[in-house]
Backbone as CSV, one residue per row, in Angstrom:
resi,resn,N_x,N_y,N_z,CA_x,CA_y,CA_z,C_x,C_y,C_z
1,MET,-209.439,57.861,106.347,-209.750,57.809,104.936,-211.156,58.357,104.716
2,SER,-211.282,59.153,103.687,-212.595,59.698,103.365,-213.153,59.004,102.125
3,ALA,-214.422,59.251,101.871,-215.098,58.639,100.726,-214.790,59.415,99.457
4,TRP,-214.851,58.746,98.333,-214.666,59.401,97.044,-215.801,60.400,96.838
5,PRO,-215.528,61.566,96.239,-216.594,62.560,96.039,-217.654,62.096,95.044
6,THR,-217.300,61.186,94.136,-218.277,60.594,93.219,-218.044,59.096,93.180
7,GLY,-219.095,58.358,92.919,-218.987,56.906,92.866,-218.321,56.424,91.587
8,ILE,-217.977,55.153,91.584,-217.327,54.568,90.424,-218.255,54.587,89.200
9,CYS,-219.550,54.526,89.427,-220.520,54.541,88.325,-221.216,55.893,88.215
10,GLY,-220.563,56.957,88.642,-221.169,58.285,88.620,-220.888,59.071,87.355
11,CYS,-220.745,58.383,86.239,-220.377,59.064,84.995,-221.382,60.117,84.565
12,PHE,-222.659,59.890,84.836,-223.656,60.826,84.343,-223.723,62.115,85.158
13,SER,-222.943,62.197,86.233,-222.852,63.468,86.950,-221.957,64.457,86.206
14,ASP,-221.168,63.957,85.243,-220.304,64.793,84.413,-220.292,64.189,83.008
15,CYS,-221.235,64.596,82.193,-221.405,63.978,80.868,-220.215,64.223,79.942
16,GLY,-219.520,65.336,80.073,-218.351,65.606,79.242,-217.245,64.595,79.500
17,THR,-216.978,64.330,80.769,-215.977,63.329,81.133,-216.426,61.951,80.683
18,CYS,-217.714,61.664,80.826,-218.251,60.373,80.412,-218.053,60.166,78.910
19,CYS,-218.338,61.192,78.113,-218.160,61.083,76.657,-216.691,60.907,76.296
20,CYS,-215.819,61.649,76.949,-214.388,61.526,76.684,-213.900,60.132,77.061
21,GLY,-214.362,59.608,78.177,-213.986,58.268,78.597,-214.553,57.188,77.698
22,THR,-215.707,57.447,77.130,-216.333,56.464,76.245,-215.656,56.421,74.886
23,PHE,-215.377,57.592,74.321,-214.879,57.641,72.954,-213.359,57.731,72.835
24,CYS,-212.668,58.161,73.887,-211.209,58.228,73.834,-210.619,58.043,75.227
25,LEU,-210.798,56.843,75.766,-210.338,56.542,77.117,-208.838,56.754,77.299
26,PRO,-207.984,56.338,76.349,-206.549,56.591,76.545,-206.210,58.076,76.672
27,CYS,-206.933,58.931,75.943,-206.691,60.379,76.042,-207.046,60.902,77.431
28,LEU,-208.164,60.437,77.969,-208.561,60.862,79.307,-207.564,60.372,80.350
29,TYR,-207.084,59.140,80.194,-206.055,58.630,81.097,-204.794,59.496,81.006
30,GLY,-204.401,59.850,79.787,-203.225,60.701,79.604,-203.387,62.056,80.263
31,GLU,-204.561,62.659,80.134,-204.831,63.942,80.791,-204.726,63.808,82.304
32,ASN,-205.320,62.739,82.833,-205.280,62.530,84.285,-203.856,62.415,84.799
33,THR,-203.050,61.599,84.131,-201.680,61.398,84.610,-200.835,62.652,84.460
34,GLU,-201.098,63.434,83.411,-200.361,64.689,83.267,-200.726,65.644,84.397
35,LYS,-202.001,65.695,84.773,-202.425,66.543,85.890,-201.817,66.080,87.209
36,LEU,-201.549,64.783,87.296,-200.911,64.249,88.496,-199.404,64.442,88.487
37,GLY,-198.876,64.984,87.385,-197.444,65.207,87.278,-196.670,63.943,86.971
38,GLU,-197.293,63.014,86.280,-196.670,61.722,85.987,-196.367,61.555,84.509
39,GLY,-195.743,62.537,83.914,-195.357,62.430,82.509,-196.295,63.186,81.588
40,SER,-196.035,63.017,80.302,-196.813,63.764,79.314,-198.132,63.078,79.006
41,CYS,-199.096,63.868,78.612,-200.399,63.352,78.222,-200.247,62.403,77.036
42,PHE,-199.501,62.810,76.018,-199.346,62.012,74.807,-198.666,60.668,75.096
43,GLY,-197.591,60.704,75.861,-196.860,59.478,76.171,-197.702,58.481,76.956
44,ASN,-198.402,58.973,77.970,-199.254,58.091,78.771,-200.453,57.600,77.986
45,CYS,-200.976,58.434,77.108,-202.097,58.031,76.243,-201.666,56.869,75.352
46,CYS,-200.523,57.013,74.713,-200.027,55.958,73.816,-199.736,54.675,74.578
47,LEU,-199.116,54.798,75.727,-198.787,53.628,76.534,-200.054,52.908,76.993
48,TYR,-201.052,53.659,77.429,-202.319,53.069,77.863,-202.992,52.349,76.696
49,TRP,-202.961,52.968,75.520,-203.590,52.367,74.341,-202.908,51.042,73.977
50,VAL,-201.586,51.030,73.941,-200.848,49.805,73.595,-201.129,48.710,74.626
51,LEU,-201.076,49.062,75.901,-201.324,48.059,76.939,-202.772,47.580,76.937
52,SER,-203.703,48.442,76.538,-205.100,48.007,76.463,-205.301,46.998,75.342
53,LEU,-204.499,47.078,74.284,-204.567,46.071,73.214,-204.135,44.702,73.747
54,LEU,-203.229,44.717,74.720,-202.742,43.484,75.328,-203.576,43.061,76.537
55,GLY,-204.495,43.930,76.957,-205.364,43.622,78.095,-204.710,43.800,79.452
56,CYS,-203.642,44.561,79.517,-202.974,44.731,80.820,-202.793,46.202,81.199
57,GLN,-203.703,47.058,80.763,-203.640,48.469,81.127,-203.897,48.678,82.617
58,CYS,-204.528,47.709,83.263,-204.795,47.861,84.703,-203.496,47.902,85.500
59,CYS,-202.472,47.228,85.015,-201.171,47.263,85.704,-200.569,48.665,85.658
60,LEU,-200.783,49.369,84.564,-200.277,50.733,84.408,-201.098,51.725,85.225
61,ALA,-202.412,51.573,85.185,-203.306,52.578,85.757,-203.447,52.483,87.265
62,ALA,-203.072,51.365,87.861,-203.232,51.206,89.308,-202.342,52.167,90.095
63,GLY,-201.131,52.415,89.619,-200.204,53.294,90.340,-200.702,54.721,90.482
64,PRO,-201.075,55.385,89.369,-201.591,56.744,89.500,-202.863,56.833,90.347
65,ARG,-203.720,55.804,90.258,-204.938,55.816,91.081,-204.565,55.768,92.562
66,GLY,-203.590,54.942,92.904,-203.153,54.852,94.298,-202.556,56.155,94.791
67,ARG,-201.784,56.818,93.945,-201.186,58.108,94.347,-202.253,59.197,94.455
68,LEU,-203.273,59.140,93.599,-204.387,60.089,93.698,-205.145,59.858,95.001
69,ARG,-205.375,58.610,95.340,-206.055,58.287,96.607,-205.246,58.789,97.793
70,ALA,-203.936,58.563,97.759,-203.087,58.984,98.870,-203.061,60.503,99.014
71,ALA,-203.036,61.214,97.901,-202.983,62.677,97.948,-204.242,63.281,98.557
72,HIS,-205.372,62.587,98.403,-206.646,63.124,98.900,-207.233,62.276,100.023
73,GLN,-206.438,61.340,100.578,-206.872,60.461,101.659,-208.192,59.758,101.340
74,LEU,-208.263,59.145,100.160,-209.463,58.425,99.732,-209.273,56.939,99.976
75,GLY,-210.346,56.271,100.346,-210.282,54.838,100.597,-210.231,54.038,99.306
76,PRO,-209.768,52.785,99.380,-209.713,51.929,98.199,-211.099,51.406,97.841
77,SER,-211.820,52.156,97.054,-213.195,51.813,96.737,-213.368,51.687,95.234
78,PRO,-214.092,50.765,94.723,-214.835,49.706,95.397,-213.974,48.537,95.841
79,CYS,-212.762,48.426,95.308,-211.812,47.386,95.727,-210.409,47.950,95.517
80,GLY,-209.385,47.137,95.491,-208.023,47.613,95.297,-207.858,48.316,93.956
81,ASP,-206.801,49.095,93.840,-206.585,49.913,92.653,-206.455,49.077,91.374
82,CYS,-205.678,48.014,91.422,-205.483,47.181,90.240,-206.787,46.481,89.861
83,CYS,-207.498,45.949,90.841,-208.778,45.275,90.564,-209.810,46.256,90.008
84,THR,-209.842,47.448,90.545,-210.786,48.450,90.047,-210.524,48.729,88.581
85,HIS,-209.259,48.899,88.217,-208.941,49.153,86.809,-209.103,47.908,85.953
86,CYS,-208.935,46.743,86.527,-209.092,45.502,85.764,-210.557,45.249,85.417
87,TRP,-211.445,45.435,86.383,-212.857,45.112,86.180,-213.697,46.311,85.780
88,CYS,-213.287,47.511,86.110,-214.080,48.715,85.818,-213.181,49.813,85.269
89,GLY,-212.272,49.484,84.367,-211.271,50.430,83.879,-211.812,51.755,83.376
90,PRO,-212.751,51.737,82.419,-213.278,53.022,81.928,-213.945,53.849,83.029
91,CYS,-214.702,53.186,83.896,-215.353,53.911,84.990,-214.325,54.468,85.970
92,ALA,-213.249,53.721,86.200,-212.207,54.183,87.122,-211.497,55.413,86.577
93,VAL,-211.163,55.407,85.291,-210.492,56.566,84.685,-211.413,57.783,84.738
94,CYS,-212.694,57.588,84.454,-213.649,58.704,84.530,-213.794,59.210,85.963
95,GLN,-213.833,58.302,86.933,-213.928,58.706,88.333,-212.712,59.524,88.744
96,GLU,-211.530,59.103,88.309,-210.310,59.838,88.630,-210.335,61.227,88.013
97,ALA,-210.861,61.344,86.794,-210.970,62.665,86.161,-211.922,63.567,86.943
98,ARG,-213.019,62.984,87.427,-213.968,63.782,88.222,-213.348,64.208,89.543
99,VAL,-212.543,63.342,90.150,-211.862,63.690,91.400,-210.880,64.837,91.157
100,LEU,-210.142,64.770,90.047,-209.210,65.851,89.720,-209.950,67.162,89.483
101,LYS,-211.132,67.109,88.886,-211.943,68.329,88.723,-212.429,68.830,90.074
102,HIS,-212.813,67.910,90.939,-213.380,68.276,92.245,-212.330,68.889,93.173
103,TYR,-211.191,68.245,93.303,-210.153,68.691,94.225,-209.140,69.627,93.596
104,GLY,-208.948,69.540,92.320,-207.919,70.319,91.666,-206.723,69.452,91.337
105,VAL,-205.745,70.047,90.740,-204.571,69.341,90.253,-203.590,69.126,91.385
106,VAL,-203.019,67.944,91.438,-201.990,67.638,92.427,-200.666,68.103,91.850
107,ARG,-200.063,69.118,92.447,-198.815,69.686,91.939,-197.601,68.931,92.447
108,ASP,-197.603,68.573,93.710,-196.461,67.913,94.321,-197.035,66.902,95.303
109,HIS,-196.671,65.645,95.149,-197.265,64.612,95.987,-196.977,64.835,97.462
110,ALA,-195.814,65.379,97.781,-195.455,65.603,99.180,-196.196,66.803,99.762
111,ALA,-196.502,67.784,98.917,-197.130,69.009,99.403,-198.643,68.877,99.526
112,GLY,-199.232,67.833,98.967,-200.671,67.654,99.023,-201.348,68.296,97.823
113,PRO,-202.669,68.288,97.805,-203.397,68.760,96.627,-203.360,70.272,96.462
114,TYR,-203.477,70.694,95.229,-203.592,72.105,94.878,-205.019,72.326,94.415
115,ARG,-205.708,73.222,95.046,-207.100,73.483,94.669,-207.165,74.717,93.788
116,ALA,-208.136,74.731,92.908,-208.283,75.826,91.956,-208.568,77.159,92.654
117,ASP,-209.183,77.135,93.854,-209.509,78.381,94.542,-208.346,78.909,95.390
118,GLN,-207.206,78.217,95.387,-206.037,78.665,96.130,-204.986,79.179,95.162
119,ALA,-204.253,80.168,95.598,-203.169,80.686,94.767,-201.990,79.722,94.825
120,PRO,-201.346,79.472,93.696,-200.174,78.595,93.736,-199.051,79.218,94.551
121,THR,-198.259,78.366,95.193,-197.184,78.875,96.043,-195.933,79.207,95.240
122,GLN,-195.834,78.684,94.049,-194.649,78.918,93.232,-194.962,79.965,92.168
123,GLN,-194.095,80.955,92.033,-194.278,81.984,91.027,-193.856,81.454,89.662
124,VAL,-194.627,81.779,88.661,-194.307,81.379,87.295,-193.748,82.594,86.577
125,ALA,-192.608,82.422,85.943,-191.983,83.543,85.234,-192.843,83.941,84.035
126,GLN,-193.050,85.198,83.876,-193.838,85.711,82.769,-192.957,85.912,81.550
127,TYR,-193.442,85.519,80.412,-192.728,85.739,79.168,-192.839,87.212,78.815
128,PRO,-191.719,87.910,78.619,-191.788,89.349,78.408,-192.317,89.743,77.031
129,GLY,-192.478,88.794,76.132,-192.964,89.107,74.790,-191.799,89.396,73.881
130,PRO,-192.090,89.599,72.618,-191.004,89.837,71.678,-190.301,91.157,71.960
131,GLN,-189.007,91.147,71.808,-188.209,92.348,72.026,-187.757,92.866,70.654
132,PHE,-188.094,94.103,70.376,-187.731,94.699,69.104,-186.671,95.777,69.331
133,MET,-185.725,95.801,68.460,-184.691,96.820,68.551,-185.148,98.061,67.806
134,ALA,-184.927,99.199,68.400,-185.284,100.453,67.736,-184.271,100.738,66.626
135,ALA,-184.792,101.126,65.481,-183.884,101.397,64.348,-183.433,102.833,64.349
């Protein structure tokens, strides 16, 4: 297991992520989970917001954090995934966003992380553009 590239309280190393986590934490959580391939940004944002009203968003957020740790062989720091989100939820979501920026987007959990400096292995079909008939 390796150490996290940024600490749980390292928000000021990325002020944009810190501001997003401060003013719209559910949106940042939704972005993170979408990058992890765990559903839509909007759906996860709404679910996180509703569960945060009930005080149990840590139950939702622990799973993606654990899968992010597994994909990058990161240790459970500062404590278990559920406890981290329970006691330091906003900081944990911001830390996960910084990790996704640092390592890149996880495309397939079995294939490991996808880094921005590597070419994707799957070809994406190009949209040919509008087709006009000659008159």
